[in-house]
N, C-alpha and C positions, 0 to 999 in steps of 0.2 A: 504494500500500500504506500503510495507516495503522499507526501504532505506538502502543502503550500508553504514556501518560506515566509517568515514574518514580514510584515509590511515595512518595517524599518530596514531590513536587509535589502529589500527591493529598491527602496528609496536610495540607499547607499550605493547600490549597483548602478542605478540611473545616474546619480551624481558623479560616479567614477568614469562614465563614458566620455569619449572625446566630444568637444563642443564645436559646432559649426553654426555660423551666422547665416541669415537668409535675407535677401532683398528682392524686390520686384519693381519693374518699370514698364512703361508703355511707350511704344514708338509711334508718334503721330506724324503725318505728312500733310502737306497742302497739295493743291491741284497741280503744282509744278514739280512735285516730288521732293521738295525741301523738307527737312526734318525739324520738328519743334524741339528746341533745347531751352533749358532754364539755367539761370545764374544764381546759385545759392549765396547767401550773405554770411554763412557760417564757415565756409572753407573756400580755398582757391579753386578756380576752374569752373567749367560748366557741366551740366548733367542732363539726364532725361527725366521727365516727370516720373517719380517713383520714390521708393525708400524702403525702410526696414519692414519686414513682415512681423507682425505682432504674434509670433508663434506661441508665446507663453499664454496668450489669450485664446488659442485655438484657431487663429486666422491662417488661412492658406494663401499660397502665392497669388492666385487670381483675385481673391478678395482684397489682399494687401495692395495689389497694383491699382485696383479700382478706388480703394479708400485714399491712397496716397495721391492719385490723380485728382480726385475731388478736393482734397485738402490743399494741394499745391497750386493747381491752376483753375479750380472751380468747375471742372467738367466732370459730370457723373456719367461715365460710360462703362458698359460691360466690355472688358478687354476681349479682343479677337483671339485668334489662335496663338499658341505659344511658338515663337520664332526661334528663340535661343535659350539654352541653359549654359551658364558659364561658372566654372569652379575657379575662384580667384584666391590665390595665396597672398599674404601680405605680412610685412614685418610688424611684430608687436601685437598681432591680433590673430584670432582663429581664422581659418579659411571662410570664405563667403560663397554661398551658392546664389547666383543671380538669375532671375527669370525675366525674360523680355518678351512682352506680348505686342501683338499688332493692335494699334489704336485706330487704324484706318486713315482715311483722308478727311481733313477738316475743311469745311467751306468757309466762306467769308463770315457768315453768321456765327459759326463755331469759334472762329478766331476772335471775333468781336466780343464773345461771351467769356473769354479768358479773364479770370480774376486771380491775381497772384496772392499767395499766402505771405502777407507782408512780414511776418515774423521770421520767415526762412528765405524767401526769394527776393532778388533785386530786380530781375528783368527776364524777358524771354525773347527769343528770336527764331526765325526760320533760316536754316542753313542748307545749302546744296551739298550733295554727297561729297564732292571734291574738296570741300572746306571742313568737313566734319572732324577730322583728326586734328585740325588746328584748334578746335574748341574742346573736343572730348578726348582727353589724354589717355594714353596707355591702353589697358584692356577695355576700357569703356568705349573708346573710339573703334577698336577692332570689333567689339561686340555689336555696335550699331551698324557697322559695315556688313558684318555677317548676317544680321537681320535683314538688311536691305537686299542682300544677295538671295536669301531664302524667299523673300517676296518676289524678286525678279524672276527667279528660275522655277518657282513653284515647288521647291523641294520640301522635305519634312524639316522638323525642328533640328537645328544645328547644335551639336554638343561641342562645347569649347572648354579649354583650360587656359586661364589668363588671356582670354580673347582670341586664342588660336584654335582652329578646328582640330578636333581629336580624330575624327573619321570623315 
């Protein structure tokens, strides 16, 4: 007869497991194919609308992407298909698994409805593909380009590590 381990043993086991952080973002484009990027006020560089998945509260990647998009730019949109999953290592922190969803094409009315979260964001802009890596540095720029490639060629979700395709 097997017995169930005491709850405190299970909690200790869970606490002993490796830690991974998770984030989700949405790739929005305009009718000319330019990508919507945002400028945070709390760190250097530009980003995509998105942020940390509140996994301790049971939030999943898709819901996190939708919530962050609403919070950051005021658009409440169901994210489209998953374009990219990226495993990103970094110094001084656990690895991060990042999910990037298709946000579709925004029309003029959509762009006019953008309202920035003033406590986090300074501005937004639309950037053509060839300028993306000038704004989105490192793995983020590579991730955005991989997502645009997936959209262009109709392939399945791209698996990345540090912004580079694994397969």
